[in-house]
C-alpha positions in Angstrom: -11.1 15.1 -44.1 -10.6 11.3 -44.5 -8.0 9.5 -46.5 -8.2 5.7 -46.6 -10.7 5.9 -43.7 -8.0 7.5 -41.5 -9.1 10.8 -39.9 -6.9 13.8 -39.7 -7.4 15.3 -36.2 -7.1 18.9 -37.3 -6.4 21.0 -40.4 -6.1 24.8 -40.3 -4.7 27.9 -41.9 -1.7 29.5 -40.1 -1.4 32.5 -42.4 -0.3 33.4 -45.9 0.5 30.2 -47.7 1.1 28.2 -44.5 -1.3 25.6 -43.2 -1.2 23.1 -40.3 -2.3 19.5 -40.1 -2.3 17.6 -36.8 -2.5 13.8 -37.0 -0.9 10.7 -35.6 2.7 9.7 -36.5 1.6 6.5 -38.3 -0.5 8.6 -40.8 2.1 11.3 -41.6 3.6 9.8 -44.8 0.1 8.9 -46.2 -1.2 12.4 -45.4 1.9 14.1 -46.9 1.8 12.0 -50.1 -2.0 12.6 -50.4 -1.5 16.4 -50.2 1.4 16.4 -52.7 -0.4 14.1 -55.2 -3.6 16.1 -54.9 -1.8 19.4 -55.3 0.2 18.2 -58.3 -2.8 16.7 -60.0 -4.9 19.9 -59.6 -2.4 22.7 -60.1 -2.0 22.0 -63.8 -5.6 23.1 -64.3 -4.5 26.7 -63.5 -2.1 26.8 -66.5 -2.9 26.9 -70.1 -1.7 24.0 -72.4 1.3 25.9 -73.7 2.5 26.8 -70.2 2.0 23.2 -69.0 4.1 21.8 -71.9 6.9 24.3 -71.1 6.7 23.8 -67.4 6.9 27.5 -66.6 5.2 30.9 -67.4 6.8 34.2 -68.4 6.0 36.9 -65.9 7.3 40.2 -64.4 9.0 40.2 -61.0 8.4 42.9 -58.4 11.0 45.1 -60.1 9.2 44.8 -63.5 11.9 42.5 -65.0 10.6 39.7 -67.3 11.4 36.3 -65.8 10.6 32.6 -66.0 8.4 31.4 -63.2 8.2 27.6 -62.5 4.9 26.0 -62.0 3.7 26.0 -58.4 4.8 23.3 -56.0 4.0 22.4 -52.5 6.5 21.9 -49.6 5.7 20.4 -46.3 7.7 20.6 -43.1 6.7 17.8 -40.7 7.3 18.0 -37.0 7.0 14.7 -35.1 6.9 15.5 -31.4 8.2 12.5 -29.4 10.0 14.3 -26.5 9.5 18.1 -26.7 7.7 19.9 -24.0 6.1 22.6 -26.1 4.6 25.6 -24.4 3.2 27.4 -27.4 2.0 26.5 -30.9 4.4 29.0 -32.3 7.3 26.6 -31.4 5.8 24.0 -33.6 5.2 26.6 -36.3 8.9 27.7 -36.3 10.2 24.1 -36.4 7.8 23.4 -39.3 9.0 26.5 -41.1 12.6 25.5 -40.8 11.9 22.0 -42.2 9.8 23.5 -45.0 12.8 25.6 -46.0 14.8 22.4 -46.3 12.1 20.9 -48.5 12.3 23.9 -50.8 16.0 23.2 -51.4 14.9 20.1 -53.5 13.2 20.6 -56.8 9.5 19.7 -57.0 6.8 19.1 -54.4 8.1 17.2 -51.4 8.2 17.0 -47.6 10.9 16.9 -44.9 10.1 15.1 -41.7 12.0 15.2 -38.4 11.5 13.7 -35.0 12.1 15.9 -32.0 
């Protein structure tokens, strides 16, 4: 994958709805903004016109209760490793998951970045 002629070193699927991208620190903001803009532009195609105008769908939750479900968003947790001595990829995955949880606290697609 290339964005503005800048290569992403690695992109992969961690599991479920989690993915990983490995790149250089100077590309992080561009990569995150590209992912968010691309996601937001394309996700609307999965909703009909009425749902798009409302900004949500009516669905049933796991217990069968009728509920409003917001349109899908994307959240990114960005780990910038400057001084950590990591021994396992799971360490990065956990740090990213914690940051992604912070990103979810804000409405709409976004990313949270932290240097370690």
